[in-house]
TORTI-236834 format. One record per residue (C-alpha): residue number from 1; residue in one letter; x, y, z. Coordinates in steps of 0.001 Angstrom, whole numbers, plus 500000, padded with zeros to 6 digits. Layout:
site nr->NUM, rest->A, east->X, north->Y, up->Z
...
//
This chain:
site nr->1, rest->M, east->500000, north->500000, up->500000
site nr->2, rest->G, east->501462, north->503372, up->498939
site nr->3, rest->A, east->501227, north->506757, up->500559
site nr->4, rest->K, east->497951, north->508621, up->500303
site nr->5, rest->R, east->497706, north->511215, up->497580
site nr->6, rest->I, east->498651, north->514787, up->498264
site nr->7, rest->T, east->495605, north->517038, up->498044
site nr->8, rest->P, east->495481, north->520623, up->496749
site nr->9, rest->E, east->494785, north->521712, up->500333
site nr->10, rest->E, east->497991, north->519999, up->501488
site nr->11, rest->I, east->499957, north->521758, up->498759
site nr->12, rest->E, east->498579, north->525115, up->499936
site nr->13, rest->K, east->499594, north->524224, up->503486
site nr->14, rest->M, east->503077, north->523208, up->502288
site nr->15, rest->I, east->503554, north->526559, up->500587
site nr->16, rest->L, east->502397, north->528538, up->503620
site nr->17, rest->L, east->504560, north->526484, up->505968
site nr->18, rest->Y, east->507575, north->526791, up->503687
site nr->19, rest->D, east->507219, north->530575, up->503697
site nr->20, rest->K, east->507061, north->530446, up->507504
site nr->21, rest->L, east->509600, north->527684, up->508302
site nr->22, rest->G, east->512034, north->528093, up->505403
site nr->23, rest->T, east->513078, north->524465, up->504760
site nr->24, rest->Y, east->511553, north->521471, up->503052
site nr->25, rest->A, east->512594, north->519263, up->505974
site nr->26, rest->A, east->510776, north->521426, up->508523
site nr->27, rest->V, east->507617, north->521422, up->506422
site nr->28, rest->A, east->507876, north->517658, up->505938
site nr->29, rest->R, east->508110, north->517076, up->509678
site nr->30, rest->E, east->505114, north->519326, up->510294
site nr->31, rest->I, east->502817, north->517595, up->507786
site nr->32, rest->K, east->504320, north->514105, up->508056
site nr->33, rest->R, east->505428, north->513808, up->504442
site nr->34, rest->S, east->508827, north->513225, up->502894
site nr->35, rest->P, east->511085, north->516219, up->502258
site nr->36, rest->D, east->511361, north->515101, up->498620
site nr->37, rest->S, east->507582, north->515303, up->498174
site nr->38, rest->V, east->507449, north->518706, up->499823
site nr->39, rest->A, east->510273, north->520009, up->497617
site nr->40, rest->K, east->508630, north->518666, up->494472
site nr->41, rest->Y, east->505328, north->520406, up->495092
site nr->42, rest->I, east->506804, north->523681, up->496309
site nr->43, rest->K, east->509164, north->523904, up->493334
site nr->44, rest->K, east->506292, north->523125, up->490977
site nr->45, rest->S, east->504199, north->525839, up->492622
site nr->46, rest->K, east->506988, north->528424, up->492382
site nr->47, rest->Q, east->507514, north->527538, up->488717
site nr->48, rest->H, east->503812, north->528155, up->488021
site nr->49, rest->D, east->504033, north->531486, up->489879
site nr->50, rest->N, east->506997, north->532550, up->487741
site nr->51, rest->I, east->505168, north->531651, up->484526
site nr->52, rest->A, east->502110, north->533627, up->485634
site nr->53, rest->I, east->504254, north->536674, up->486471
site nr->54, rest->A, east->506046, north->536499, up->483112
site nr->55, rest->L, east->502749, north->536172, up->481265
site nr->56, rest->A, east->501194, north->539113, up->483122
site nr->57, rest->S, east->504272, north->541219, up->482420
site nr->58, rest->S, east->504128, north->540337, up->478734
site nr->59, rest->V, east->500444, north->541223, up->478541
site nr->60, rest->R, east->501099, north->544613, up->480177
site nr->61, rest->K, east->503944, north->545382, up->477764
site nr->62, rest->N, east->501772, north->544537, up->474762
site nr->63, rest->A, east->498869, north->546641, up->476067
site nr->64, rest->V, east->500991, north->549808, up->476162
//
C-alpha cells in the first residue's frame, strides 16, 4: 500500500509552511510527508508562479 495522495489543500499548506519555516525538511516534519515530496510540490508551485508573472508582464507590455 502506497502513501495517500497529496491534496490541493495539502499543497497550499506546504507553501504557507515553507514561507514560515524556510526548509523542506521542517515542512515535511510538520505535515508528516517526505522532504522530497514537499520540495517537488513547492518547486512546481513556484515555477507556476513565475510563469504567471512572466505572462502578466508580457500582457502589460503589449497593452501599452
